[in-house]
Backbone as CSV, one residue per row, in Angstrom:
resi,resn,N_x,N_y,N_z,CA_x,CA_y,CA_z,C_x,C_y,C_z
1,MET,-43.302,29.196,-7.848,-42.792,28.557,-6.651,-41.586,27.684,-7.006
2,LYS,-41.701,26.934,-8.081,-40.575,26.091,-8.478,-39.358,26.938,-8.807
3,GLN,-39.584,28.080,-9.441,-38.467,28.964,-9.772,-37.819,29.528,-8.514
4,ALA,-38.587,29.570,-7.421,-38.040,30.040,-6.149,-37.341,28.910,-5.399
5,GLY,-37.318,27.703,-6.004,-36.640,26.573,-5.392,-37.483,25.793,-4.406
6,ILE,-38.794,25.949,-4.491,-39.692,25.270,-3.569,-40.430,24.162,-4.314
7,GLU,-40.377,22.960,-3.760,-41.070,21.816,-4.367,-42.567,21.962,-4.127
8,ILE,-43.339,21.897,-5.186,-44.785,22.036,-5.064,-45.483,20.913,-5.814
9,HIS,-46.722,20.684,-5.433,-47.577,19.713,-6.118,-48.962,20.313,-6.228
10,HIS,-49.464,20.372,-7.443,-50.839,20.794,-7.660,-51.711,19.560,-7.457
11,ILE,-52.729,19.694,-6.662,-53.607,18.566,-6.391,-54.946,18.828,-7.063
12,ALA,-55.295,18.013,-8.016,-56.543,18.192,-8.766,-57.720,17.633,-7.969
13,GLN,-57.865,18.098,-6.768,-58.899,17.646,-5.840,-60.301,17.949,-6.335
14,GLU,-60.461,18.990,-7.102,-61.800,19.433,-7.479,-62.574,18.400,-8.279
15,HIS,-61.872,17.383,-8.806,-62.550,16.361,-9.595,-62.957,15.156,-8.753
16,SER,-62.561,15.135,-7.509,-62.777,13.972,-6.661,-63.998,14.130,-5.767
17,PHE,-64.645,13.001,-5.528,-65.756,12.984,-4.576,-65.274,12.623,-3.176
18,VAL,-63.975,12.339,-3.037,-63.388,11.986,-1.747,-62.834,13.262,-1.120
19,PRO,-63.428,13.736,-0.020,-63.043,15.034,0.552,-61.574,15.142,0.932
20,TYR,-60.967,14.054,1.366,-59.592,14.080,1.842,-58.601,13.571,0.783
21,MET,-58.991,13.605,-0.483,-58.116,13.100,-1.545,-56.778,13.832,-1.567
22,TRP,-56.771,15.096,-1.223,-55.511,15.852,-1.192,-54.504,15.212,-0.239
23,GLN,-55.008,14.589,0.835,-54.117,13.926,1.785,-53.615,12.591,1.229
24,ARG,-54.442,11.943,0.420,-54.062,10.647,-0.142,-53.087,10.816,-1.303
25,ILE,-53.305,11.845,-2.116,-52.433,12.065,-3.267,-51.042,12.441,-2.785
26,THR,-51.002,13.385,-1.903,-49.741,13.815,-1.299,-50.087,14.411,0.059
27,ASN,-49.353,14.035,1.051,-49.596,14.576,2.384,-48.618,15.737,2.580
28,PRO,-49.023,16.947,2.221,-48.068,18.063,2.159,-47.578,18.529,3.523
29,ASP,-46.367,19.059,3.513,-45.847,19.723,4.714,-46.656,20.976,4.994
30,VAL,-47.056,21.658,3.930,-47.833,22.887,4.029,-48.896,22.839,2.938
31,LEU,-50.128,23.094,3.315,-51.219,23.134,2.334,-51.611,24.594,2.113
32,ILE,-51.416,25.049,0.895,-51.757,26.417,0.512,-52.968,26.347,-0.402
33,PHE,-54.012,27.047,-0.033,-55.259,27.026,-0.795,-55.441,28.388,-1.450
34,LEU,-55.294,28.402,-2.765,-55.526,29.623,-3.534,-56.937,29.552,-4.094
35,ASP,-57.729,30.542,-3.788,-59.141,30.553,-4.162,-59.424,31.713,-5.104
36,VAL,-60.524,31.612,-5.803,-60.949,32.664,-6.722,-62.475,32.640,-6.777
37,THR,-63.082,33.793,-6.886,-64.535,33.842,-7.007,-64.950,33.383,-8.395
38,PHE,-66.213,33.060,-8.539,-66.747,32.628,-9.830,-66.516,33.697,-10.889
39,GLU,-66.803,34.920,-10.545,-66.674,36.018,-11.506,-65.240,36.154,-12.018
40,GLN,-64.292,36.116,-11.093,-62.891,36.246,-11.495,-62.409,35.023,-12.271
41,SER,-62.865,33.845,-11.874,-62.423,32.640,-12.576,-62.898,32.668,-14.019
42,ALA,-64.108,33.111,-14.236,-64.643,33.195,-15.596,-63.899,34.257,-16.398
43,ARG,-63.543,35.339,-15.758,-62.847,36.434,-16.430,-61.396,36.076,-16.740
44,ARG,-60.726,35.471,-15.757,-59.298,35.184,-15.917,-59.027,34.047,-16.896
45,LYS,-59.748,32.971,-16.744,-59.458,31.777,-17.534,-60.440,31.570,-18.677
46,ARG,-61.432,32.408,-18.721,-62.466,32.267,-19.727,-63.030,30.843,-19.723
47,LEU,-63.303,30.381,-18.514,-63.835,29.029,-18.341,-65.279,28.950,-18.807
48,ASN,-65.602,27.856,-19.400,-66.951,27.635,-19.894,-67.714,26.787,-18.869
49,TRP,-68.028,27.397,-17.742,-68.802,26.692,-16.727,-69.817,27.638,-16.132
50,ASN,-70.788,27.060,-15.456,-71.813,27.896,-14.836,-71.589,27.939,-13.327
51,PHE,-72.388,28.763,-12.666,-72.178,28.952,-11.237,-72.402,27.661,-10.454
52,ASP,-73.358,26.844,-10.864,-73.604,25.582,-10.149,-72.382,24.665,-10.200
53,GLU,-71.703,24.631,-11.332,-70.491,23.815,-11.451,-69.379,24.380,-10.558
54,TYR,-69.264,25.686,-10.524,-68.291,26.339,-9.646,-68.613,26.020,-8.184
55,ALA,-69.878,26.132,-7.810,-70.294,25.870,-6.424,-70.008,24.420,-6.039
56,GLU,-70.203,23.501,-6.962,-69.909,22.091,-6.679,-68.408,21.898,-6.474
57,GLN,-67.616,22.563,-7.274,-66.167,22.487,-7.088,-65.782,23.039,-5.718
58,GLN,-66.364,24.146,-5.340,-66.088,24.726,-4.026,-66.484,23.768,-2.906
59,ARG,-67.611,23.085,-3.070,-68.042,22.114,-2.064,-67.031,20.977,-1.951
60,ARG,-66.600,20.468,-3.085,-65.646,19.359,-3.089,-64.306,19.756,-2.486
61,LEU,-63.963,21.010,-2.585,-62.695,21.492,-2.049,-62.784,21.914,-0.576
62,GLY,-63.971,21.807,0.006,-64.204,22.275,1.369,-63.256,21.697,2.401
63,HIS,-62.996,20.402,2.349,-62.118,19.753,3.330,-60.703,20.323,3.243
64,ALA,-60.208,20.463,2.028,-58.865,21.035,1.846,-58.838,22.483,2.327
65,ARG,-59.875,23.240,2.016,-59.940,24.646,2.450,-59.900,24.726,3.976
66,GLU,-60.659,23.874,4.636,-60.728,23.883,6.102,-59.395,23.510,6.743
67,HIS,-58.607,22.697,6.075,-57.341,22.224,6.642,-56.128,22.976,6.110
68,ALA,-56.361,23.983,5.316,-55.244,24.726,4.725,-54.445,25.461,5.792
69,ASP,-53.153,25.450,5.599,-52.269,26.234,6.464,-52.324,27.704,6.080
70,TYR,-52.608,27.937,4.810,-52.689,29.315,4.314,-53.774,29.364,3.258
71,TYR,-54.707,30.269,3.441,-55.806,30.480,2.496,-55.666,31.887,1.926
72,LEU,-55.816,31.997,0.608,-55.727,33.305,-0.020,-56.758,33.412,-1.134
73,LEU,-57.644,34.371,-1.005,-58.558,34.709,-2.094,-57.757,35.589,-3.039
74,THR,-57.534,35.117,-4.238,-56.590,35.750,-5.153,-57.183,36.872,-6.005
75,ASP,-58.472,37.103,-5.921,-59.139,38.068,-6.801,-58.420,39.415,-6.937
76,PRO,-58.026,40.056,-5.837,-57.472,41.408,-6.001,-55.996,41.451,-6.385
77,TYR,-55.367,40.291,-6.577,-53.922,40.259,-6.767,-53.512,39.777,-8.157
78,THR,-52.362,40.245,-8.590,-51.749,39.712,-9.803,-51.051,38.399,-9.443
79,GLU,-50.643,37.644,-10.448,-49.899,36.409,-10.184,-48.624,36.699,-9.394
80,ALA,-47.936,37.757,-9.747,-46.699,38.121,-9.044,-46.976,38.461,-7.578
81,GLN,-48.076,39.151,-7.317,-48.432,39.493,-5.938,-48.807,38.240,-5.144
82,VAL,-49.523,37.319,-5.773,-49.878,36.062,-5.105,-48.598,35.325,-4.716
83,LEU,-47.664,35.246,-5.640,-46.393,34.584,-5.352,-45.701,35.236,-4.165
84,GLN,-45.637,36.558,-4.133,-44.969,37.257,-3.035,-45.689,37.026,-1.700
85,LEU,-47.008,37.005,-1.719,-47.770,36.748,-0.488,-47.507,35.331,0.028
86,VAL,-47.502,34.374,-0.865,-47.254,32.987,-0.460,-45.825,32.829,0.047
87,LEU,-44.875,33.374,-0.663,-43.482,33.290,-0.209,-43.300,33.973,1.139
88,GLY,-43.952,35.102,1.345,-43.886,35.781,2.632,-44.449,34.927,3.751
89,PHE,-45.566,34.276,3.492,-46.155,33.366,4.483,-45.179,32.245,4.817
90,LEU,-44.596,31.653,3.792,-43.659,30.545,4.024,-42.426,31.017,4.780
91,ARG,-41.879,32.153,4.409,-40.697,32.685,5.107,-40.990,32.902,6.589
92,GLU,-42.158,33.449,6.859,-42.517,33.784,8.236,-42.875,32.552,9.069
93,ASN,-43.553,31.599,8.472,-44.102,30.475,9.228,-43.370,29.149,9.050
94,TYR,-42.666,28.995,7.947,-41.970,27.739,7.648,-40.579,28.033,7.083
95,PRO,-39.754,28.759,7.800,-38.458,29.170,7.259,-37.563,27.991,6.893
96,LEU,-37.721,26.872,7.566,-36.869,25.711,7.266,-37.210,25.087,5.922
97,LEU,-38.382,25.366,5.406,-38.753,24.838,4.102,-38.258,25.710,2.954
98,MET,-37.796,26.889,3.289,-37.325,27.821,2.275,-35.901,27.441,1.854
99,PRO,-35.625,27.503,0.555,-34.272,27.186,0.101,-33.272,28.244,0.574
100,THR,-32.076,27.801,0.826,-31.031,28.750,1.200,-30.465,29.361,-0.070
101,GLN,-30.107,30.622,0.008,-29.637,31.307,-1.183,-28.269,31.858,-0.988
């Protein structure tokens, strides 16, 4: 996203017990929620966590997920495809936020 000229902020909400922490850290113009299933997260990142820890993270992220402008389950996509899907969403729905080229 940064390479496309779009200012982004990763919000480490999953560590917070405050459901609306994403709003306190930064109140984004657009909230994009990229999700992944437990199986894919373990496969992709080789994370050393169990399903209960994943489920707790999902619970903590519930408020952000519910308020997202764009939600994408990333399992079937490559990183490049995810980028193209997100950029397409932004172009279609928030063209003024897109950099001019």
